[in-house]
C-alpha positions in Angstrom: 22.3 -31.0 -57.0 24.0 -31.0 -60.4 26.9 -33.6 -60.9 29.5 -31.3 -62.4 31.8 -34.3 -63.2 29.1 -35.9 -65.5 28.3 -32.4 -67.1 32.2 -32.3 -67.9 32.7 -36.0 -68.8 29.9 -35.7 -71.3 30.9 -32.4 -73.1 33.0 -32.7 -76.3 36.4 -31.6 -74.5 35.7 -33.4 -71.6 34.8 -36.7 -73.1 37.9 -36.8 -75.1 40.2 -35.8 -71.9 38.7 -38.3 -69.5 39.3 -41.1 -72.1 42.8 -40.1 -72.9 43.9 -40.2 -69.0 41.6 -43.1 -68.4 39.2 -41.7 -66.0 35.7 -43.0 -65.6 33.0 -41.7 -68.0 29.7 -42.2 -66.7 26.7 -41.2 -69.0 23.6 -39.5 -68.2 21.1 -42.1 -67.6 17.7 -42.2 -69.6 14.9 -42.2 -67.1 11.1 -42.4 -67.5 9.4 -39.4 -69.1 5.6 -38.5 -69.1 3.9 -39.5 -72.4 6.0 -42.6 -73.0 3.9 -45.4 -74.0 6.0 -48.6 -74.1 8.7 -50.0 -71.7 11.1 -50.7 -74.5 11.9 -48.1 -77.2 14.2 -49.9 -79.5 15.3 -53.5 -80.3 14.4 -56.4 -77.7 16.3 -59.7 -78.2 15.1 -63.0 -76.8 17.0 -66.0 -76.4 17.6 -69.2 -74.4 15.6 -72.0 -73.0 11.8 -72.7 -72.8 10.8 -69.4 -71.0 11.9 -67.6 -74.0 8.7 -68.6 -75.4 6.7 -67.2 -72.4 8.8 -63.7 -72.8 8.1 -63.8 -76.7 4.3 -64.2 -76.1 4.2 -60.9 -74.1 7.0 -59.1 -76.0 4.6 -57.2 -78.6 3.4 -55.3 -75.3 7.0 -54.2 -74.6 8.1 -52.8 -77.9 7.4 -53.5 -81.6 11.0 -54.6 -82.5 11.5 -58.1 -81.4 14.4 -60.2 -82.3 15.7 -63.9 -81.5 19.2 -65.3 -81.3 20.1 -68.8 -80.5 16.6 -69.9 -80.0 13.8 -71.0 -82.7 14.1 -68.7 -85.7 10.4 -69.0 -86.2 9.9 -67.2 -82.7 10.8 -63.6 -84.0 13.3 -62.1 -86.5 16.5 -63.6 -86.4 19.3 -61.2 -85.0 22.8 -61.6 -86.8 25.7 -60.2 -84.8 27.4 -57.2 -86.4 24.3 -56.7 -88.9 21.2 -56.6 -86.7 20.1 -53.3 -85.0 21.6 -52.2 -81.8 20.1 -53.7 -78.8 18.1 -51.7 -76.4 16.8 -54.9 -74.3 17.8 -58.4 -73.9 16.1 -61.4 -72.1 18.1 -64.8 -71.9 16.6 -67.7 -70.1 19.1 -69.7 -68.4 16.8 -72.0 -66.5 17.7 -75.1 -68.5 21.4 -74.8 -67.8 21.7 -77.6 -65.0 25.3 -78.9 -65.4 28.7 -77.1 -65.5 29.3 -77.8 -69.4 26.1 -76.1 -69.9 26.9 -72.7 -68.6 29.2 -72.2 -71.7 25.9 -70.8 -73.1 26.1 -67.7 -71.3 29.3 -66.8 -72.9 28.2 -68.0 -76.4 25.1 -66.0 -76.1 26.3 -62.7 -74.4 29.7 -62.2 -75.7 28.5 -61.2 -79.4 26.1 -58.7 -77.9 28.7 -56.7 -75.9 29.7 -54.2 -78.6 26.0 -54.2 -80.1 24.2 -52.7 -77.0 22.3 -49.3 -77.3 22.9 -46.5 -74.7 21.3 -47.4 -71.5 20.4 -50.8 -72.7 18.7 -53.2 -69.9 19.4 -56.9 -69.8 17.5 -59.6 -67.8 18.7 -63.3 -67.1 16.0 -65.8 -66.1 16.7 -68.8 -63.9 15.4 -71.1 -61.1 16.0 -70.7 -57.9 19.0 -73.0 -56.6 17.2 -73.7 -53.4 14.2 -75.5 -55.0 16.3 -77.8 -57.1 16.8 -81.4 -55.6 19.9 -82.1 -58.0 23.1 -80.6 -56.4 24.5 -80.2 -59.6 21.6 -78.5 -61.0 21.5 -76.0 -58.0 25.2 -75.4 -58.5 25.0 -74.4 -62.2 21.7 -72.2 -61.4 23.6 -70.5 -58.6 26.5 -69.8 -61.0 24.2 -67.4 -62.7 24.6 -65.1 -59.7 28.2 -64.8 -60.2 28.1 -64.3 -63.7 25.1 -61.9 -63.8 26.7 -59.5 -61.0 30.2 -59.6 -63.1 28.5 -58.9 -66.4 26.6 -56.0 -64.9 30.0 -54.5 -63.8 31.3 -54.7 -67.5 28.3 -53.2 -69.2 29.0 -49.4 -70.4 27.2 -46.5 -71.3 24.6 -46.8 -68.5 23.6 -50.4 -69.3 22.2 -52.7 -66.4 21.6 -56.3 -65.8 19.4 -58.2 -63.6 19.0 -62.0 -62.9 15.4 -63.3 -61.9 14.8 -66.5 -60.4 11.1 -67.8 -61.7 9.5 -69.9 -59.2 7.3 -73.1 -60.3 4.0 -71.7 -61.2 5.2 -67.9 -61.6 6.1 -68.3 -65.4 3.0 -66.3 -66.1 4.1 -63.4 -63.9 7.2 -62.2 -66.0 5.0 -59.1 -67.6 5.4 -56.8 -64.6 9.2 -57.3 -63.6 10.3 -57.3 -67.4 8.2 -53.9 -67.8 10.2 -52.4 -65.0 13.7 -54.0 -65.4 13.8 -53.5 -69.1 12.7 -49.8 -69.1 14.1 -46.8 -67.8 12.1 -47.0 -64.6 15.0 -49.4 -63.3 17.9 -46.8 -64.5 19.7 -47.0 -61.4 19.1 -50.6 -60.4 21.5 -53.2 -61.4 23.2 -56.2 -60.5 20.2 -57.7 -58.4 19.0 -61.0 -58.1 15.0 -61.2 -57.9 13.0 -64.3 -56.7 9.7 -64.5 -58.5 6.8 -66.5 -57.1 3.1 -67.3 -58.0 0.5 -64.5 -57.2 -3.2 -64.3 -58.0 -3.6 -60.5 -58.3 -2.6 -59.1 -61.7 -2.3 -55.6 -63.0 -5.6 -55.0 -65.5 -4.5 -51.5 -66.9 -0.6 -50.9 -67.6 -1.1 -47.0 -68.0 -2.5 -46.7 -64.5 -1.5 -49.9 -62.4 -2.7 -48.3 -59.0 -5.7 -47.2 -60.2 -8.6 -47.8 -57.2 -5.7 -48.2 -54.7 -5.1 -46.1 -51.6 -1.5 -45.6 -50.8 0.0 -44.0 -47.4 3.5 -42.4 -47.7 5.2 -41.4 -44.4 8.0 -38.6 -44.3 6.1 -37.4 -47.6 6.7 -33.7 -47.5 10.0 -33.4 -49.3 12.7 -35.4 -50.9 12.5 -39.1 -51.8 9.1 -39.3 -49.8 7.6 -36.5 -52.2 8.9 -38.3 -55.2 7.3 -41.5 -54.0 4.0 -39.7 -53.5 4.3 -38.2 -57.1 4.9 -41.3 -58.7 2.4 -43.4 -56.9 -0.2 -40.7 -58.1 1.3 -40.8 -61.4 0.3 -44.6 -61.6 -3.2 -43.9 -60.2 -3.0 -44.3 -56.8 -5.1 -42.2 -54.2 -2.5 -40.9 -51.8 -2.3 -40.1 -48.1 0.7 -38.2 -47.4 2.0 -38.2 -43.8 4.8 -36.0 -41.8 5.7 -34.2 -38.7 3.7 -31.3 -37.9 6.6 -28.7 -38.5 6.3 -29.9 -42.4 2.6 -29.3 -42.4 3.0 -26.4 -45.2 5.2 -28.2 -47.4 2.7 -31.5 -46.9 -0.6 -29.7 -47.4 0.8 -28.2 -50.8 1.8 -31.3 -52.2 -1.4 -33.3 -51.1 -3.4 -30.3 -53.0 -1.1 -30.6 -55.9 -1.2 -34.5 -56.2 -5.3 -34.5 -55.2 -4.7 -36.4 -52.0 -4.8 -35.6 -48.4 -2.2 -34.9 -45.5 -2.1 -36.2 -41.8 0.5 -34.5 -39.6 1.6 -36.7 -37.1 4.7 -37.8 -34.8 4.9 -41.7 -35.4 7.1 -41.9 -32.5 4.0 -40.7 -30.2 2.5 -43.3 -27.8 -0.7 -42.9 -29.5 0.6 -42.7 -33.1 -0.9 -46.1 -34.1 -4.3 -45.4 -32.7 -4.3 -42.0 -34.4 -3.1 -43.4 -37.8 -5.9 -46.0 -37.8 -8.5 -43.3 -36.7 -7.1 -41.4 -39.8 -7.8 -44.2 -42.2 -11.4 -45.4 -41.5 -11.8 -46.6 -45.2 -8.5 -48.7 -45.0 -5.6 -48.8 -47.1 -3.8 -51.0 -49.9 -0.4 -49.6 -49.8 2.0 -48.7 -46.9 5.4 -47.0 -47.8 7.6 -46.4 -44.5 9.9 -43.6 -46.0 10.2 -41.6 -42.7 13.7 -41.6 -41.4 16.5 -39.8 -39.6 20.1 -39.8 -39.4 22.1 -39.1 -36.4 25.8 -40.0 -37.3 28.7 -40.6 -34.9 31.2 -43.2 -34.4 30.1 -45.7 -31.5 32.7 -44.4 -29.3 30.9 -41.0 -29.4 27.4 -42.1 -30.0 25.1 -40.5 -27.4 21.9 -42.4 -26.1 19.7 -39.7 -27.7 21.4 -40.3 -31.0 20.9 -44.0 -30.7 17.3 -44.0 -29.2 15.9 -41.4 -31.8 17.1 -43.5 -34.9 16.1 -46.6 -33.8 12.7 -45.1 -32.7 11.8 -43.5 -36.0 13.7 -45.8 -38.5 12.6 -49.3 -37.0 10.2 -49.3 -34.0 7.7 -46.8 -35.6 7.1 -49.0 -38.9 7.0 -52.0 -36.8 4.4 -50.5 -34.4 2.2 -49.0 -37.2 2.3 -51.7 -39.5 1.1 -54.0 -36.7 -1.9 -51.8 -35.8 -2.8 -51.5 -39.5 -2.8 -55.2 -39.5 -4.5 -56.1 -36.5 -7.3 -53.3 -37.0 -8.0 -54.7 -40.4 -6.8 -51.2 -41.9 -4.5 -52.8 -44.4 -6.6 -54.6 -46.7 -6.0 -58.0 -48.3 -3.6 -58.1 -51.1 -2.0 -55.2 -49.9 1.5 -53.9 -50.3 4.0 -52.7 -47.4 7.3 -51.3 -48.8 10.0 -50.3 -46.3 12.9 -48.0 -47.1 16.1 -49.3 -45.8 19.5 -48.6 -47.0 22.7 -50.2 -48.4 23.8 -49.2 -45.1 22.1 -51.9 -43.6 23.6 -54.5 -45.9 27.2 -53.3 -46.0 27.5 -51.4 -42.8 29.0 -47.6 -42.9 31.4 -45.9 -40.5 29.9 -43.6 -38.1 26.4 -45.1 -38.5 26.1 -48.0 -36.1 22.5 -46.9 -35.3 21.2 -46.0 -38.8 22.7 -49.4 -40.1 21.1 -51.4 -37.5 17.8 -49.8 -38.0 17.9 -50.4 -41.7 18.8 -54.1 -41.2 16.1 -54.5 -38.9 13.7 -53.3 -41.6 15.2 -55.8 -44.0 14.8 -58.3 -41.3 11.1 -57.4 -40.9 10.4 -57.9 -44.2 11.9 -61.3 -44.3 10.2 -62.4 -41.2 6.7 -61.2 -42.0 6.6 -62.0 -45.5 5.6 -65.6 -45.0 3.1 -64.8 -42.3 1.3 -62.2 -44.7 0.9 -64.5 -47.5 -2.0 -65.9 -46.5 -3.8 -62.5 -47.0 -2.0 -61.8 -50.2 0.0 -59.1 -48.5 3.5 -58.8 -49.7 6.2 -56.8 -47.9 9.5 -55.9 -49.3 12.4 -53.5 -48.5 14.1 -51.2 -51.1 17.5 -50.1 -50.3 18.8 -46.9 -51.9 22.5 -46.2 -52.2 23.9 -42.9 -53.0 20.9 -40.8 -53.9 21.2 -36.9 -54.9 19.3 -35.1 -52.3 19.3 -32.2 -50.0 21.0 -34.3 -47.2 23.6 -35.9 -49.6 24.2 -32.2 -50.9 25.5 -31.4 -47.3 27.9 -34.2 -47.3 31.6 -33.0 -47.6 33.0 -32.8 -51.4 35.2 -35.6 -51.2 33.1 -38.1 -49.5 30.0 -37.1 -51.8 32.2 -37.5 -54.8 33.4 -41.0 -53.6 29.7 -41.9 -53.0 28.8 -41.1 -56.6 31.6 -43.2 -58.3 31.7 -46.1 -56.2 29.4 -47.8 -58.4 29.1 -49.7 -61.8 26.9 -46.5 -63.1 29.6 -44.2 -61.9 27.1 -41.8 -60.6 24.6 -41.0 -58.0 20.7 -41.9 -58.2 17.9 -39.7 -58.1 14.7 -39.6 -55.8 12.7 -40.7 -58.9 14.9 -43.9 -59.1 14.0 -44.8 -55.4 10.2 -43.8 -56.3 9.9 -46.0 -59.5 11.1 -48.9 -57.4 8.5 -48.4 -54.6 5.6 -48.0 -57.3 6.6 -51.0 -59.0 6.7 -53.1 -55.6 3.1 -51.4 -54.9 1.4 -53.0 -58.1 -1.1 -55.7 -57.5 1.2 -58.5 -59.7 4.3 -57.8 -57.5 2.7 -60.0 -54.6 4.8 -62.4 -56.8 7.9 -60.5 -55.2 7.8 -60.9 -51.1 10.5 -60.7 -48.2 13.1 -59.3 -50.2 15.3 -56.4 -50.3 15.8 -54.5 -53.7 18.9 -52.3 -53.9 18.6 -49.0 -55.9 22.1 -48.3 -55.8 23.5 -48.3 -59.4 25.5 -51.8 -58.2 27.3 -50.2 -55.6 30.6 -51.7 -54.7 29.5 -51.6 -50.9 27.8 -54.9 -49.9 26.2 -57.7 -52.0 
């Protein structure tokens, strides 16, 4: 549904009024459009330590306008504060900041940029995972990057975002995939996130269709976020198989026909659901997206057994049982991808959602526990945790709660189903086996939770 406050705040009269009385002034976010060729349309600034050279080596595949600041001036055209172009994307390597006094490089690098960023600029900081460092002082300095990056993300204006990527030893050559996502409008509603990147053997060979030749199953695909996920996976080249409950058959069949995929109607909580699903997938599958989910909200004092059991059955037990069956039967192929749709409610909790939050936290726990067990087969498993997303469900939320949900984030607005779908499609790519056992929040850096 339309966000009338954003419409008003971005009108000529509204912009002046909200500025005069100090109200938030969120901008319309730039999102990926069909026909776009490059992740960054504008100036990319690269600076910092040794990983900056790795980024520079692939930068011409991201944009034509490459600048350097505070690094080897021969690496790219020097950017001069106040004289260079406005910046659409920034990558700073902080991996060599290993002592407290070296952290001043963060202020020295970023301070001159803050008034020189384009609308909807995307920033990335690179570091090393503190848990892998033996020197306590070095680990402390690298852990400090999290506080800096999350805080700076909240200071950005005009739709800007910022992420921190901890690059594992041996994963230095895996940077292109994450940068293509986090520096582009595909990550429009992702900000303030901390990502851990590990080595991965499989790579994307065609960035125009990164999922070509791969088969993807999406549950709860008939409408809303599930339908958007299916559309995005198909856009990126996947052969899609769409699953939903029998009452959704008409919508499901129509979407499958439009995407050139096929549909499966199935109650995922049925006793024989796992056996039925395996039977429907005789040729195997590469990508599994567990999107199906329900809510039955009540405070715990008023929670009925039926409400509790239904939510846990659909949201948590079904993904566990179905994924286990796909693994046991070899239906999920080696180097496969499993993506679980969690929620920020599973991270921060939410009044009246003890059942829902428990189920979504359980999915995050499932990803964390299963990740090391599946690595031998090259399979990654991750959770995507949406915040307030504009759907038919949130349109039914009372006005006051809906407005609070929209504004309680650094970006000052709700996300779109496309934002969740873009994150899922990125996690489904071959190269994102470097990212496993993690929860990626798609929430505009909501003030709820971490």
